[in-house]
N, C-alpha and C positions, 0 to 999 in steps of 0.2 A: 504494500500500500504506500510506503514511503517513496518508492521508485517513481510512481506516477507524477507527483508534483515536480520532481527533479527533471524527468524526461520532458514534461510539458514546458517547464521553464527553459530548458535548453533549446527546444524547438522554437519557442517565442523569441528568444535572443537571436537565434540563427536567422529567422525571418526578418527581424528588425535590422540586423546588420546587412543582410543581403539587399534590402531595399533602400539603404541609406548611403551607399557608396557614392563618391563624388563624380565618377565618370557618367553615371546615368543622369545626374542633375545637370552636368555641363552640356551634354548633347541636347537635352530637351529645352534649355533656356536660350539657345542661340537660334533666332529665326533665320530662315533662308533669305538670301538677298532678293530684292524684288526683280522681276523680269525686266529686260530692256524693252523700251517702247520706241516707236518711230518719233513721236512728239518729244519725248523727254531726252532720249539718248542719240538717236541717229540724225535727226533734222539739223542739229547744231554742227555735227561733224560734216555733213554734206555741204552746208552753207560755207564752212571754213575750207573744205578740201576740194570741192567740185565747182566752185564759183570761178568765173562767171559763166562758163560754158553750159552747165547743166542747171541753171536757175532761170525760171520763166521770165521772159522779157529781156534778159541780158545776153543770152547765148543763142546759138543756132542748133544746139544738140537737144536730145530728148530731155525735158526738165525732170529733175529728181527732187524738186522741192514740194512734191506731193506724194502721199502715201501709196496710192494705186500704182504709179509708175515704178517706184522703188520696190514694192512687193513683187511686181511682175518680173523685174530685171535683177533681183538680188543675187542669183547664182552667177550671172554674167558679170555683175559689178565686183563680186568677191574674186572671181577668177582674174579679172583684169587688174585689180589693185594689188594682187599678189604676184604679178609678173615683174620681171626685172626691167629697168628703164630701157634696156637695149632690145627687149622683146617686142614683136609686132603686137599692137593692141594694148600696150601698157597704158595705164591710167594712174594718176592724172597726166594727161597728154603733154601739157606744156611745162611740167615740173621735171627737173633733172634728177630728183631723188624719189625713191619709193616712199609711200606713207609709212609712218612708224608702225611697229607691231601692235602697239596699244590701240592705234586708230583702226587698223584692220580688224582687231579683235572686237571692236564695237559692232562692226558689220556682221561678223560671224556669230557673236553672242546673240544679237537681235534675231538672226535667222534661227539659231538653236532654241531660243526662248519662244518661238512660235509666231514671229512676224506680227507682233501686237501693235496696234495703231496708237492707242492712248493709255 
């Protein structure tokens, strides 16, 4: 009869310690980063990196200052900005250097996050 309270106490202590370790708390308290959107993340990069050629009213190329055109052409845009400056089709056309890896990552993350508009 005396063994039952001891065994019950040991089980209770084990359950408490199992559920109180710090690794479980750390992973549950960190929210995932918000997904990239066209309006918040991509529009600014396009205005800075693709202007004036791909901005409505300023260039003679297909405008990328609207969600529909960018969503339609995102695969080709990513392909071309990843080319080297000496490659045919490299963008941005009039720049001597490639866009930074972090700038290219904005395009690829937006695509990976599901091509969200707002």
